[in-house]
C-alpha positions as a Markdown table, in Angstrom:
| # | Residue | x | y | z |
|---|---|---|---|---|
| 1 | Met | -11.9 | -9.0 | 8.6 |
| 2 | Ser | -8.8 | -6.8 | 9.3 |
| 3 | Arg | -6.4 | -6.8 | 12.5 |
| 4 | Val | -7.7 | -3.3 | 13.9 |
| 5 | Cys | -8.4 | -2.8 | 17.9 |
| 6 | Glu | -12.1 | -1.5 | 17.7 |
| 7 | Leu | -11.4 | 0.6 | 20.8 |
| 8 | Thr | -8.1 | 2.7 | 19.9 |
| 9 | Gly | -7.7 | 1.8 | 16.5 |
| 10 | Lys | -4.3 | 0.1 | 16.7 |
| 11 | Lys | -3.3 | -1.7 | 13.8 |
| 12 | Ala | -0.6 | -3.6 | 12.0 |
| 13 | Met | 3.0 | -1.6 | 11.5 |
| 14 | Val | 5.4 | -2.4 | 9.0 |
| 15 | Gly | 9.0 | -2.7 | 9.8 |
| 16 | Asn | 12.2 | -4.9 | 9.0 |
| 17 | Asn | 13.8 | -8.0 | 9.7 |
| 18 | Val | 17.5 | -7.3 | 10.4 |
| 19 | Ser | 20.1 | -10.4 | 10.4 |
| 20 | His | 23.1 | -10.3 | 11.9 |
| 21 | Ala | 24.5 | -9.5 | 8.4 |
| 22 | Met | 22.1 | -6.5 | 8.5 |
| 23 | Asn | 20.4 | -7.6 | 5.5 |
| 24 | Lys | 16.8 | -6.2 | 5.7 |
| 25 | Thr | 13.5 | -7.9 | 4.6 |
| 26 | Lys | 10.0 | -6.2 | 5.1 |
| 27 | Arg | 7.8 | -7.8 | 8.2 |
| 28 | Lys | 4.6 | -6.7 | 9.6 |
| 29 | Phe | 4.3 | -6.2 | 13.3 |
| 30 | Asn | 0.5 | -7.4 | 14.2 |
| 31 | Ala | -1.3 | -5.6 | 16.8 |
| 32 | Asn | -2.1 | -7.9 | 19.9 |
| 33 | Leu | -5.6 | -8.5 | 19.5 |
| 34 | Val | -8.4 | -10.7 | 21.5 |
| 35 | Lys | -11.9 | -11.2 | 20.8 |
| 36 | Lys | -13.7 | -10.5 | 24.2 |
| 37 | Arg | -17.2 | -10.5 | 25.8 |
| 38 | Phe | -18.1 | -7.5 | 27.7 |
| 39 | Tyr | -21.5 | -6.8 | 29.6 |
| 40 | Val | -22.7 | -3.1 | 29.5 |
| 41 | Pro | -25.1 | -2.5 | 32.3 |
| 42 | Glu | -26.5 | 0.7 | 30.9 |
| 43 | Glu | -27.8 | -1.0 | 27.8 |
| 44 | Asp | -28.3 | -4.5 | 29.6 |
| 45 | Asn | -26.6 | -6.5 | 27.1 |
| 46 | Trp | -23.4 | -8.2 | 26.2 |
| 47 | Ile | -21.3 | -6.9 | 23.3 |
| 48 | Thr | -18.4 | -8.7 | 21.5 |
| 49 | Leu | -15.4 | -6.5 | 20.7 |
| 50 | Lys | -11.8 | -7.3 | 19.1 |
| 51 | Val | -9.6 | -5.2 | 21.4 |
| 52 | Ser | -5.7 | -4.9 | 21.8 |
| 53 | Thr | -4.6 | -5.8 | 25.3 |
| 54 | Ser | -3.8 | -2.4 | 26.0 |
| 55 | Ala | -7.3 | -1.6 | 25.5 |
| 56 | Leu | -8.4 | -4.1 | 27.9 |
| 57 | Lys | -5.9 | -2.3 | 30.6 |
| 58 | Thr | -7.9 | 0.5 | 29.8 |
| 59 | Ile | -11.3 | -0.9 | 30.1 |
| 60 | Asn | -10.3 | -2.3 | 33.6 |
| 61 | Lys | -9.2 | 1.3 | 34.4 |
| 62 | Ile | -12.0 | 3.6 | 33.3 |
| 63 | Gly | -15.0 | 1.1 | 32.5 |
| 64 | Ile | -16.3 | -0.4 | 29.3 |
| 65 | Ser | -18.9 | 2.7 | 29.1 |
| 66 | Ala | -16.6 | 5.4 | 29.4 |
| 67 | Ala | -14.1 | 3.3 | 26.7 |
| 68 | Ile | -16.8 | 2.9 | 24.1 |
| 69 | Lys | -18.2 | 6.5 | 24.7 |
| 70 | Glu | -14.4 | 7.5 | 24.0 |
| 71 | Ala | -14.1 | 5.1 | 21.0 |
| 72 | Lys | -17.2 | 6.6 | 19.4 |
| 73 | Ser | -15.9 | 10.2 | 19.8 |
| 74 | Lys | -13.1 | 9.3 | 18.0 |
| 75 | Gly | -14.5 | 7.4 | 15.4 |
| 76 | Phe | -13.4 | 4.0 | 15.9 |
| 77 | Leu | -17.0 | 2.6 | 16.9 |
| 78 | Lys | -20.4 | 3.0 | 15.2 |
């Protein structure tokens, strides 16, 4: 499975490693993802999502139901 946040759509970015001599080599900046279980009271069940840590802050702020609704409207979640 790819390293993509299921709520925000964040994924790996490409950049450069830069040495002191300014030599540049390609590298990957992966998203900070965690696998987390959430309880959805409206559906009365638990769901497991692979989310970024910034999405966890959003869930704490607006709630899991609103976050899922927003992700579905943006097309990140089925």
